[in-house]
Gaussian input, Z-matrix of N, CA and C with variables (Angstrom, degrees):
# hf/3-21g

backbone

0 1
 N
 C     1     B1
 C     2     B2     1     A1
 N     3     B3     2     A2     1     D1
 C     4     B4     3     A3     2     D2
 C     5     B5     4     A4     3     D3
 N     6     B6     5     A5     4     D4
 C     7     B7     6     A6     5     D5
 C     8     B8     7     A7     6     D6
 N     9     B9     8     A8     7     D7
 C    10    B10     9     A9     8     D8
 C    11    B11    10    A10     9     D9
 N    12    B12    11    A11    10    D10
 C    13    B13    12    A12    11    D11
 C    14    B14    13    A13    12    D12
 N    15    B15    14    A14    13    D13
 C    16    B16    15    A15    14    D14
 C    17    B17    16    A16    15    D15
 N    18    B18    17    A17    16    D16
 C    19    B19    18    A18    17    D17
 C    20    B20    19    A19    18    D18
 N    21    B21    20    A20    19    D19
 C    22    B22    21    A21    20    D20
 C    23    B23    22    A22    21    D21
 N    24    B24    23    A23    22    D22
 C    25    B25    24    A24    23    D23
 C    26    B26    25    A25    24    D24
 N    27    B27    26    A26    25    D25
 C    28    B28    27    A27    26    D26
 C    29    B29    28    A28    27    D27
 N    30    B30    29    A29    28    D28
 C    31    B31    30    A30    29    D29
 C    32    B32    31    A31    30    D30
 N    33    B33    32    A32    31    D31
 C    34    B34    33    A33    32    D32
 C    35    B35    34    A34    33    D33
 N    36    B36    35    A35    34    D34
 C    37    B37    36    A36    35    D35
 C    38    B38    37    A37    36    D36
 N    39    B39    38    A38    37    D37
 C    40    B40    39    A39    38    D38
 C    41    B41    40    A40    39    D39
 N    42    B42    41    A41    40    D40
 C    43    B43    42    A42    41    D41
 C    44    B44    43    A43    42    D42
 N    45    B45    44    A44    43    D43
 C    46    B46    45    A45    44    D44
 C    47    B47    46    A46    45    D45
 N    48    B48    47    A47    46    D46
 C    49    B49    48    A48    47    D47
 C    50    B50    49    A49    48    D48
 N    51    B51    50    A50    49    D49
 C    52    B52    51    A51    50    D50
 C    53    B53    52    A52    51    D51
 N    54    B54    53    A53    52    D52
 C    55    B55    54    A54    53    D53
 C    56    B56    55    A55    54    D54
 N    57    B57    56    A56    55    D55
 C    58    B58    57    A57    56    D56
 C    59    B59    58    A58    57    D57
 N    60    B60    59    A59    58    D58
 C    61    B61    60    A60    59    D59
 C    62    B62    61    A61    60    D60
 N    63    B63    62    A62    61    D61
 C    64    B64    63    A63    62    D62
 C    65    B65    64    A64    63    D63
 N    66    B66    65    A65    64    D64
 C    67    B67    66    A66    65    D65
 C    68    B68    67    A67    66    D66
 N    69    B69    68    A68    67    D67
 C    70    B70    69    A69    68    D68
 C    71    B71    70    A70    69    D69
 N    72    B72    71    A71    70    D70
 C    73    B73    72    A72    71    D71
 C    74    B74    73    A73    72    D72
 N    75    B75    74    A74    73    D73
 C    76    B76    75    A75    74    D74
 C    77    B77    76    A76    75    D75
 N    78    B78    77    A77    76    D76
 C    79    B79    78    A78    77    D77
 C    80    B80    79    A79    78    D78
 N    81    B81    80    A80    79    D79
 C    82    B82    81    A81    80    D80
 C    83    B83    82    A82    81    D81
 N    84    B84    83    A83    82    D82
 C    85    B85    84    A84    83    D83
 C    86    B86    85    A85    84    D84
 N    87    B87    86    A86    85    D85
 C    88    B88    87    A87    86    D86
 C    89    B89    88    A88    87    D87
 N    90    B90    89    A89    88    D88
 C    91    B91    90    A90    89    D89
 C    92    B92    91    A91    90    D90
 N    93    B93    92    A92    91    D91
 C    94    B94    93    A93    92    D92
 C    95    B95    94    A94    93    D93
 N    96    B96    95    A95    94    D94
 C    97    B97    96    A96    95    D95
 C    98    B98    97    A97    96    D96
 N    99    B99    98    A98    97    D97
 C   100   B100    99    A99    98    D98
 C   101   B101   100   A100    99    D99
 N   102   B102   101   A101   100   D100
 C   103   B103   102   A102   101   D101
 C   104   B104   103   A103   102   D102
 N   105   B105   104   A104   103   D103
 C   106   B106   105   A105   104   D104
 C   107   B107   106   A106   105   D105
 N   108   B108   107   A107   106   D106
 C   109   B109   108   A108   107   D107
 C   110   B110   109   A109   108   D108
 N   111   B111   110   A110   109   D109
 C   112   B112   111   A111   110   D110
 C   113   B113   112   A112   111   D111
 N   114   B114   113   A113   112   D112
 C   115   B115   114   A114   113   D113
 C   116   B116   115   A115   114   D114
 N   117   B117   116   A116   115   D115
 C   118   B118   117   A117   116   D116
 C   119   B119   118   A118   117   D117
 N   120   B120   119   A119   118   D118
 C   121   B121   120   A120   119   D119
 C   122   B122   121   A121   120   D120
 N   123   B123   122   A122   121   D121
 C   124   B124   123   A123   122   D122
 C   125   B125   124   A124   123   D123
 N   126   B126   125   A125   124   D124
 C   127   B127   126   A126   125   D125
 C   128   B128   127   A127   126   D126
 N   129   B129   128   A128   127   D127
 C   130   B130   129   A129   128   D128
 C   131   B131   130   A130   129   D129
 N   132   B132   131   A131   130   D130
 C   133   B133   132   A132   131   D131
 C   134   B134   133   A133   132   D132
 N   135   B135   134   A134   133   D133
 C   136   B136   135   A135   134   D134
 C   137   B137   136   A136   135   D135
 N   138   B138   137   A137   136   D136
 C   139   B139   138   A138   137   D137
 C   140   B140   139   A139   138   D138
 N   141   B141   140   A140   139   D139
 C   142   B142   141   A141   140   D140
 C   143   B143   142   A142   141   D141
 N   144   B144   143   A143   142   D142
 C   145   B145   144   A144   143   D143
 C   146   B146   145   A145   144   D144
 N   147   B147   146   A146   145   D145
 C   148   B148   147   A147   146   D146
 C   149   B149   148   A148   147   D147
 N   150   B150   149   A149   148   D148
 C   151   B151   150   A150   149   D149
 C   152   B152   151   A151   150   D150
 N   153   B153   152   A152   151   D151
 C   154   B154   153   A153   152   D152
 C   155   B155   154   A154   153   D153
 N   156   B156   155   A155   154   D154
 C   157   B157   156   A156   155   D155
 C   158   B158   157   A157   156   D156
 N   159   B159   158   A158   157   D157
 C   160   B160   159   A159   158   D158
 C   161   B161   160   A160   159   D159
 N   162   B162   161   A161   160   D160
 C   163   B163   162   A162   161   D161
 C   164   B164   163   A163   162   D162
 N   165   B165   164   A164   163   D163
 C   166   B166   165   A165   164   D164
 C   167   B167   166   A166   165   D165
 N   168   B168   167   A167   166   D166
 C   169   B169   168   A168   167   D167
 C   170   B170   169   A169   168   D168
 N   171   B171   170   A170   169   D169
 C   172   B172   171   A171   170   D170
 C   173   B173   172   A172   171   D171
 N   174   B174   173   A173   172   D172
 C   175   B175   174   A174   173   D173
 C   176   B176   175   A175   174   D174
 N   177   B177   176   A176   175   D175
 C   178   B178   177   A177   176   D176
 C   179   B179   178   A178   177   D177
 N   180   B180   179   A179   178   D178
 C   181   B181   180   A180   179   D179
 C   182   B182   181   A181   180   D180
 N   183   B183   182   A182   181   D181
 C   184   B184   183   A183   182   D182
 C   185   B185   184   A184   183   D183
 N   186   B186   185   A185   184   D184
 C   187   B187   186   A186   185   D185
 C   188   B188   187   A187   186   D186
 N   189   B189   188   A188   187   D187
 C   190   B190   189   A189   188   D188
 C   191   B191   190   A190   189   D189
 N   192   B192   191   A191   190   D190
 C   193   B193   192   A192   191   D191
 C   194   B194   193   A193   192   D192
 N   195   B195   194   A194   193   D193
 C   196   B196   195   A195   194   D194
 C   197   B197   196   A196   195   D195
 N   198   B198   197   A197   196   D196
 C   199   B199   198   A198   197   D197
 C   200   B200   199   A199   198   D198
 N   201   B201   200   A200   199   D199
 C   202   B202   201   A201   200   D200
 C   203   B203   202   A202   201   D201
 N   204   B204   203   A203   202   D202
 C   205   B205   204   A204   203   D203
 C   206   B206   205   A205   204   D204
 N   207   B207   206   A206   205   D205
 C   208   B208   207   A207   206   D206
 C   209   B209   208   A208   207   D207

   B1=1.4175
   B2=1.4841
   B3=1.3347
   B4=1.3359
   B5=1.5610
   B6=1.2679
   B7=1.4204
   B8=1.5713
   B9=1.4332
   B10=1.3627
   B11=1.6257
   B12=1.2821
   B13=1.4852
   B14=1.6054
   B15=1.3006
   B16=1.5497
   B17=1.5442
   B18=1.3435
   B19=1.3970
   B20=1.4994
   B21=1.4791
   B22=1.3805
   B23=1.5016
   B24=1.2945
   B25=1.4066
   B26=1.5815
   B27=1.2398
   B28=1.5488
   B29=1.5118
   B30=1.2772
   B31=1.5187
   B32=1.4909
   B33=1.3834
   B34=1.4008
   B35=1.5874
   B36=1.4452
   B37=1.4530
   B38=1.5234
   B39=1.1964
   B40=1.6199
   B41=1.4860
   B42=1.3757
   B43=1.3998
   B44=1.5420
   B45=1.2397
   B46=1.4430
   B47=1.4661
   B48=1.3995
   B49=1.4409
   B50=1.5988
   B51=1.3461
   B52=1.5004
   B53=1.5048
   B54=1.3056
   B55=1.5306
   B56=1.5257
   B57=1.2290
   B58=1.5667
   B59=1.6038
   B60=1.2759
   B61=1.4561
   B62=1.4678
   B63=1.2971
   B64=1.4384
   B65=1.5044
   B66=1.3748
   B67=1.5053
   B68=1.5185
   B69=1.2934
   B70=1.4277
   B71=1.6638
   B72=1.2291
   B73=1.4348
   B74=1.4846
   B75=1.4667
   B76=1.4927
   B77=1.4098
   B78=1.2053
   B79=1.5302
   B80=1.5286
   B81=1.3763
   B82=1.3955
   B83=1.5759
   B84=1.3930
   B85=1.4219
   B86=1.5544
   B87=1.1700
   B88=1.4521
   B89=1.6417
   B90=1.3524
   B91=1.5853
   B92=1.3605
   B93=1.4105
   B94=1.5552
   B95=1.6407
   B96=1.2491
   B97=1.3864
   B98=1.4738
   B99=1.4367
   B100=1.3707
   B101=1.4854
   B102=1.1864
   B103=1.5635
   B104=1.5344
   B105=1.3978
   B106=1.3381
   B107=1.4708
   B108=1.4708
   B109=1.4437
   B110=1.5489
   B111=1.2729
   B112=1.4182
   B113=1.6403
   B114=1.3168
   B115=1.5752
   B116=1.5993
   B117=1.3348
   B118=1.4193
   B119=1.4626
   B120=1.2913
   B121=1.4994
   B122=1.4981
   B123=1.3305
   B124=1.4372
   B125=1.5187
   B126=1.3991
   B127=1.5354
   B128=1.5193
   B129=1.2827
   B130=1.3939
   B131=1.4873
   B132=1.4410
   B133=1.4420
   B134=1.5219
   B135=1.3308
   B136=1.5543
   B137=1.4847
   B138=1.2992
   B139=1.4790
   B140=1.5492
   B141=1.1869
   B142=1.5346
   B143=1.5982
   B144=1.2753
   B145=1.5143
   B146=1.5255
   B147=1.3182
   B148=1.4549
   B149=1.5353
   B150=1.2830
   B151=1.5352
   B152=1.4919
   B153=1.3349
   B154=1.5133
   B155=1.4584
   B156=1.2593
   B157=1.3919
   B158=1.5834
   B159=1.3407
   B160=1.4572
   B161=1.4650
   B162=1.1967
   B163=1.5300
   B164=1.4506
   B165=1.4497
   B166=1.4051
   B167=1.5406
   B168=1.3013
   B169=1.4092
   B170=1.4396
   B171=1.4432
   B172=1.4093
   B173=1.5326
   B174=1.3547
   B175=1.4457
   B176=1.5835
   B177=1.3855
   B178=1.5429
   B179=1.4942
   B180=1.3564
   B181=1.4490
   B182=1.5782
   B183=1.3183
   B184=1.4008
   B185=1.7025
   B186=1.2585
   B187=1.4717
   B188=1.6463
   B189=1.2909
   B190=1.5876
   B191=1.4565
   B192=1.4779
   B193=1.3845
   B194=1.4805
   B195=1.2817
   B196=1.5411
   B197=1.6209
   B198=1.2841
   B199=1.4620
   B200=1.4997
   B201=1.4540
   B202=1.3187
   B203=1.5210
   B204=1.3694
   B205=1.5364
   B206=1.5697
   B207=1.3142
   B208=1.5098
   B209=1.5210
   A1=103.84
   A2=124.05
   A3=125.96
   A4=115.18
   A5=120.91
   A6=126.31
   A7=112.91
   A8=113.97
   A9=117.95
   A10=106.75
   A11=117.36
   A12=121.71
   A13=106.58
   A14=112.35
   A15=120.98
   A16=108.75
   A17=110.79
   A18=119.91
   A19=110.62
   A20=113.18
   A21=121.24
   A22=120.61
   A23=112.37
   A24=125.07
   A25=114.08
   A26=114.52
   A27=124.00
   A28=108.25
   A29=123.19
   A30=128.91
   A31=108.59
   A32=120.34
   A33=121.34
   A34=111.90
   A35=121.79
   A36=114.91
   A37=113.56
   A38=118.55
   A39=121.80
   A40=109.67
   A41=117.77
   A42=119.90
   A43=109.18
   A44=128.34
   A45=133.05
   A46=108.94
   A47=118.10
   A48=116.41
   A49=116.73
   A50=109.74
   A51=112.62
   A52=114.92
   A53=108.70
   A54=114.23
   A55=108.99
   A56=123.25
   A57=126.85
   A58=109.46
   A59=116.34
   A60=119.56
   A61=111.93
   A62=118.03
   A63=123.49
   A64=116.26
   A65=112.32
   A66=117.05
   A67=113.95
   A68=115.21
   A69=124.14
   A70=106.72
   A71=118.00
   A72=123.46
   A73=116.89
   A74=114.70
   A75=116.79
   A76=109.85
   A77=119.58
   A78=126.37
   A79=112.26
   A80=111.51
   A81=120.77
   A82=109.63
   A83=116.24
   A84=123.10
   A85=110.75
   A86=120.31
   A87=119.90
   A88=109.52
   A89=114.86
   A90=115.73
   A91=117.98
   A92=113.53
   A93=119.19
   A94=105.89
   A95=117.91
   A96=120.83
   A97=114.78
   A98=118.48
   A99=124.59
   A100=109.00
   A101=118.50
   A102=128.75
   A103=110.14
   A104=113.99
   A105=111.91
   A106=118.38
   A107=115.62
   A108=121.92
   A109=103.46
   A110=127.80
   A111=125.64
   A112=104.22
   A113=109.73
   A114=112.33
   A115=111.48
   A116=120.29
   A117=115.05
   A118=112.92
   A119=122.49
   A120=126.23
   A121=105.56
   A122=119.25
   A123=118.07
   A124=117.37
   A125=111.46
   A126=120.16
   A127=105.35
   A128=123.48
   A129=118.31
   A130=121.63
   A131=114.00
   A132=118.43
   A133=108.36
   A134=114.29
   A135=117.98
   A136=105.65
   A137=124.81
   A138=121.82
   A139=110.71
   A140=119.62
   A141=125.15
   A142=110.53
   A143=113.76
   A144=117.30
   A145=108.47
   A146=118.28
   A147=116.77
   A148=111.21
   A149=113.66
   A150=119.54
   A151=111.63
   A152=118.96
   A153=120.72
   A154=104.46
   A155=128.98
   A156=132.82
   A157=109.67
   A158=118.87
   A159=121.71
   A160=112.45
   A161=115.64
   A162=120.93
   A163=111.31
   A164=116.40
   A165=120.17
   A166=110.14
   A167=119.56
   A168=120.21
   A169=116.10
   A170=115.17
   A171=121.06
   A172=113.74
   A173=116.18
   A174=122.04
   A175=116.62
   A176=107.28
   A177=115.29
   A178=109.10
   A179=118.10
   A180=118.09
   A181=108.02
   A182=114.37
   A183=117.81
   A184=110.20
   A185=113.02
   A186=113.96
   A187=112.46
   A188=111.91
   A189=116.29
   A190=108.98
   A191=119.68
   A192=122.49
   A193=108.88
   A194=116.50
   A195=118.65
   A196=111.05
   A197=116.47
   A198=119.63
   A199=115.02
   A200=118.30
   A201=127.21
   A202=106.84
   A203=115.17
   A204=117.78
   A205=104.67
   A206=106.73
   A207=118.43
   A208=116.47
   D1=129.44
   D2=174.58
   D3=-71.82
   D4=163.55
   D5=-178.39
   D6=-55.81
   D7=-40.47
   D8=-174.84
   D9=-70.23
   D10=-42.54
   D11=-176.58
   D12=-66.57
   D13=-42.99
   D14=176.36
   D15=-49.29
   D16=-54.71
   D17=-173.03
   D18=-57.82
   D19=-55.36
   D20=177.15
   D21=-54.05
   D22=-40.54
   D23=171.43
   D24=-60.86
   D25=-38.13
   D26=179.77
   D27=-71.02
   D28=-27.11
   D29=-176.71
   D30=-81.32
   D31=-28.81
   D32=-168.44
   D33=-61.70
   D34=-40.62
   D35=174.67
   D36=-58.31
   D37=-36.91
   D38=176.81
   D39=-57.71
   D40=-50.26
   D41=-175.90
   D42=-71.31
   D43=-38.20
   D44=173.70
   D45=-55.80
   D46=-44.73
   D47=179.29
   D48=-71.05
   D49=-26.55
   D50=171.42
   D51=-69.69
   D52=-37.26
   D53=176.84
   D54=-68.94
   D55=-44.66
   D56=174.02
   D57=-54.13
   D58=-48.53
   D59=-179.24
   D60=-64.00
   D61=-48.80
   D62=-179.42
   D63=-63.22
   D64=-37.51
   D65=171.71
   D66=-63.74
   D67=-43.73
   D68=-179.95
   D69=-63.44
   D70=-51.03
   D71=-179.44
   D72=-60.86
   D73=-38.08
   D74=173.17
   D75=-70.00
   D76=-33.74
   D77=175.98
   D78=-57.06
   D79=-45.08
   D80=179.73
   D81=-66.06
   D82=-47.65
   D83=175.69
   D84=-53.00
   D85=-43.01
   D86=-169.36
   D87=-95.75
   D88=-14.74
   D89=-178.72
   D90=82.60
   D91=13.84
   D92=179.10
   D93=-153.97
   D94=161.61
   D95=174.23
   D96=-68.91
   D97=146.65
   D98=-179.36
   D99=-124.38
   D100=162.35
   D101=172.96
   D102=-81.05
   D103=140.08
   D104=-178.89
   D105=-70.05
   D106=-6.97
   D107=177.67
   D108=-95.43
   D109=7.12
   D110=-177.31
   D111=-63.50
   D112=141.29
   D113=-172.96
   D114=-61.92
   D115=-34.49
   D116=175.85
   D117=-68.66
   D118=-34.75
   D119=175.32
   D120=-60.89
   D121=-49.74
   D122=-177.01
   D123=-64.88
   D124=-34.16
   D125=176.35
   D126=-63.10
   D127=-47.10
   D128=179.66
   D129=-72.26
   D130=-25.50
   D131=174.07
   D132=-66.70
   D133=-48.54
   D134=-178.34
   D135=-64.73
   D136=-39.16
   D137=178.50
   D138=-58.94
   D139=-46.45
   D140=-178.62
   D141=-65.67
   D142=-44.19
   D143=179.26
   D144=-67.51
   D145=-34.92
   D146=-178.55
   D147=-74.04
   D148=-34.56
   D149=179.29
   D150=-74.80
   D151=-33.86
   D152=-166.73
   D153=-117.77
   D154=0.89
   D155=-171.84
   D156=-46.78
   D157=-52.89
   D158=-179.04
   D159=-61.68
   D160=-41.50
   D161=178.71
   D162=-58.92
   D163=-39.80
   D164=-179.35
   D165=-74.72
   D166=-40.33
   D167=171.09
   D168=-53.04
   D169=-49.37
   D170=179.85
   D171=-61.44
   D172=-36.73
   D173=174.48
   D174=-61.85
   D175=-45.34
   D176=177.18
   D177=-66.36
   D178=-40.40
   D179=-174.28
   D180=-68.91
   D181=-38.72
   D182=-178.54
   D183=-66.48
   D184=-38.51
   D185=178.26
   D186=-71.95
   D187=-34.29
   D188=176.37
   D189=-67.09
   D190=-35.91
   D191=-177.30
   D192=-70.18
   D193=-35.36
   D194=-177.96
   D195=-72.71
   D196=-21.27
   D197=-178.12
   D198=-96.79
   D199=1.64
   D200=-176.86
   D201=-83.11
   D202=132.34
   D203=177.57
   D204=-65.01
   D205=147.69
   D206=174.49
   D207=-100.78

């Protein structure tokens, strides 16, 4: 696996957790469960990633650097 694929693969759990959290929160707002593909959920997920994307990339890069053999 190349560095780019490894990096993207390492970001997926963070994105999955954001989706899970926003799906749950939107369900709480509405008082019933919602699908993770609901437009409001997707809007909030995108907003969070746009706002925190660099922090997420820095976090992933730091973790990947610490697992690299020296």
